[in-house]
C-alpha positions as CSV (number, residue, x, y, z in Angstrom):
1,M,-0.4,2.8,-10.8
2,E,2.7,1.0,-9.9
3,S,2.9,-2.4,-7.0
4,P,4.8,-1.4,-4.2
5,R,8.2,-3.3,-3.0
6,R,7.2,-6.1,-2.0
7,E,10.6,-7.2,1.2
8,I,10.5,-10.4,2.8
9,V,11.6,-10.0,6.1
10,S,12.8,-13.5,8.0
11,W,13.2,-14.6,11.9
12,D,16.6,-12.9,12.6
13,E,16.0,-9.0,10.7
14,V,13.2,-9.1,13.1
15,D,15.1,-10.1,16.1
16,R,17.8,-8.4,14.6
17,L,15.0,-5.1,14.9
18,V,13.8,-5.6,18.3
19,D,17.6,-5.8,19.4
20,H,17.5,-2.1,17.1
21,L,14.8,-0.9,19.3
22,L,15.6,-2.0,22.7
23,T,18.7,0.2,22.6
24,Q,16.1,3.4,21.5
25,F,14.3,2.8,25.4
26,E,15.5,5.6,27.8
27,T,13.1,5.3,30.3
28,E,10.2,2.8,31.4
29,F,7.2,2.0,29.8
30,S,4.4,0.3,33.2
31,A,2.0,-1.0,29.7
32,M,1.7,-1.3,26.1
33,I,-0.7,-1.8,24.3
34,M,-0.1,-4.1,21.0
35,I,-2.6,-3.1,18.1
36,T,-3.6,-6.3,16.5
37,R,-3.4,-7.6,14.0
38,G,0.1,-6.7,13.5
39,G,1.0,-5.5,16.5
40,I,1.0,-9.0,18.7
41,V,4.3,-10.8,17.4
42,P,6.6,-7.3,17.5
43,G,4.9,-6.2,21.2
44,G,5.1,-9.8,22.8
45,L,8.5,-10.1,21.8
46,L,9.0,-6.4,23.7
47,A,6.5,-7.5,26.5
48,E,9.0,-10.1,27.1
49,A,12.7,-8.2,26.6
50,M,11.4,-5.4,29.0
51,D,9.4,-7.5,31.8
52,I,5.8,-5.3,30.9
53,K,3.6,-7.2,32.3
54,H,0.1,-4.8,31.5
55,V,-0.2,-5.8,28.0
56,L,-3.4,-5.1,26.3
57,T,-4.6,-4.9,22.7
58,A,-6.3,-2.3,20.2
59,A,-8.6,-3.0,17.7
60,V,-9.4,-0.4,15.1
61,D,-11.1,0.1,11.3
62,F,-10.4,2.2,9.0
63,P,-14.1,1.9,5.9
64,A,-12.1,0.3,2.9
65,Q,-8.9,1.2,4.4
66,I,-6.4,-0.2,1.8
67,E,-9.0,1.2,-1.1
68,L,-9.1,5.2,0.2
69,E,-5.4,5.1,0.8
70,S,-4.8,3.8,-2.6
71,E,-6.6,6.6,-4.4
72,Y,-4.9,8.8,-1.6
73,K,-1.7,7.9,-3.7
74,R,-4.0,8.9,-7.2
75,G,-4.8,12.5,-5.5
76,Q,-8.0,11.1,-4.9
77,N,-11.2,11.2,-2.2
78,W,-8.4,13.0,0.3
79,S,-11.5,13.7,2.7
80,Q,-12.7,10.7,2.6
81,L,-8.7,9.7,5.0
82,M,-9.8,11.9,6.7
83,V,-13.2,9.6,9.0
84,W,-12.7,9.0,12.4
85,P,-11.8,5.4,13.6
86,K,-13.5,2.9,14.4
87,F,-12.2,0.9,17.6
88,L,-13.0,-2.4,17.9
89,Q,-11.3,-2.9,20.9
90,F,-9.9,-0.5,23.5
91,P,-8.7,-1.2,27.4
92,D,-11.4,0.5,29.4
93,E,-9.8,4.1,30.4
94,E,-8.8,3.0,34.2
95,L,-6.4,0.8,32.6
96,V,-4.0,3.2,31.1
97,R,-5.0,6.4,32.5
98,G,-1.6,7.5,33.9
99,R,0.4,4.7,32.9
100,R,4.0,5.3,30.6
101,T,2.6,3.3,27.6
102,L,4.0,2.0,24.8
103,V,1.9,1.9,21.5
104,I,3.4,-0.9,19.2
105,D,2.5,-1.9,15.8
106,D,4.2,-3.9,12.7
107,V,4.6,-0.7,10.6
108,W,3.4,2.6,10.1
109,G,1.8,3.6,6.7
110,S,-0.2,5.7,6.8
111,G,0.1,6.6,10.3
112,R,-3.6,6.5,11.0
113,T,-3.5,3.8,12.7
114,I,-1.3,4.1,16.0
115,T,-1.8,7.5,15.5
116,A,-5.5,6.9,16.6
117,V,-5.0,4.5,19.6
118,K,-1.9,7.3,20.9
119,N,-4.5,9.6,20.8
120,R,-6.7,7.4,22.5
121,V,-4.6,7.1,25.0
122,S,-4.0,10.4,25.8
123,G,-7.2,11.2,25.7
124,A,-7.8,8.5,28.9
125,G,-4.8,10.7,30.6
126,G,-2.3,7.9,29.7
127,F,1.3,8.9,28.0
128,P,1.5,7.2,25.2
129,Y,4.7,6.8,22.9
130,S,4.7,5.3,19.8
131,C,7.0,1.8,18.4
132,V,7.1,-0.2,15.3
133,L,9.2,-2.6,13.1
134,H,8.9,-0.2,10.3
135,F,8.2,3.4,9.7
136,N,7.3,4.3,5.5
137,P,7.2,7.9,5.2
138,Y,6.4,7.8,1.7
139,R,3.2,7.0,3.0
140,N,2.5,9.1,6.2
141,L,0.0,11.3,6.1
142,F,0.8,13.3,9.4
143,G,3.3,15.6,7.8
144,S,6.8,15.0,9.5
145,V,5.2,13.2,12.8
146,R,6.7,10.4,13.3
147,P,7.0,7.2,15.6
148,D,8.5,7.9,18.6
149,F,10.4,4.6,17.7
150,Y,11.3,2.8,15.2
151,A,13.6,-0.3,14.3
152,A,13.7,0.7,10.2
153,I,12.6,3.4,7.5
154,T,11.4,1.6,4.5
155,D,9.3,2.4,1.3
156,A,8.3,-1.4,0.2
157,H,5.5,-3.8,1.5
158,I,7.4,-5.3,4.3
159,I,5.8,-9.3,4.2
160,Y,7.4,-10.7,7.7
161,P,8.1,-14.3,9.0
162,W,4.5,-15.1,10.6
163,E,2.7,-14.0,6.9
164,I,4.5,-16.3,4.9
165,N,1.6,-19.2,3.5
166,R,-1.4,-17.4,5.9
167,G,-4.1,-15.2,5.3
168,S,-5.3,-13.1,2.3
169,D,-1.5,-12.0,1.0
170,K,0.4,-15.8,1.0
171,V,3.8,-15.3,0.2
172,W,5.0,-19.2,-1.1
173,S,8.4,-20.3,0.8
174,T,10.8,-22.3,-0.2
175,P,10.4,-25.9,2.0
176,L,13.2,-26.9,4.4
C-alpha cells in the first residue's frame, strides 16, 4: 500500500487556519471540549480567541486504530472498525448539559473519534458542534457527514508544528 502524502504545516499556516475558522462561527459557544492530544493546541488557540472559559478535555481510544484503518483501506475487516470507543477521559455530564459545545480536534480522518465525542455530548444533553483544522474526506467513514466547521480539506497526512521533532512520528527540521 502506498504511503500517504505528508504535509508539514507551519505556525503561520496554523494561525491562518484558526483565523479562517473564526470567520465561520455564527453562534457563541458556552463550552469547548478539546480531544486529546490533537485538539489541545488548536483548542487553546480558539478558546483564547473566542473567550471560552469553560474548556474541557476528552480522551478516546479505539483498539489498534492505525492497523484497523489501514486494513479498511485495503477492503478488509470493516466490522472491526465498528468497535465501541473506550473513553479514557470525559467530563461529567452536568458540565456539558444544556451547553452549546465546540468539540475540537486537529484532523477529521476517519471521523470516529470526534463523532464518538460529539455523540457522547449529545447523550449528556449538550449541543455539540465538531471543529477541525483539516478535514480528509477520502478517509471519512461517515459518508456525507463532515465536520460542522473545518479550515481546510486535505488528502495528506498533516504534521503540525507542535509535532516536529517530538513523539513517535518524528520529523526533522532544519535548524535556524
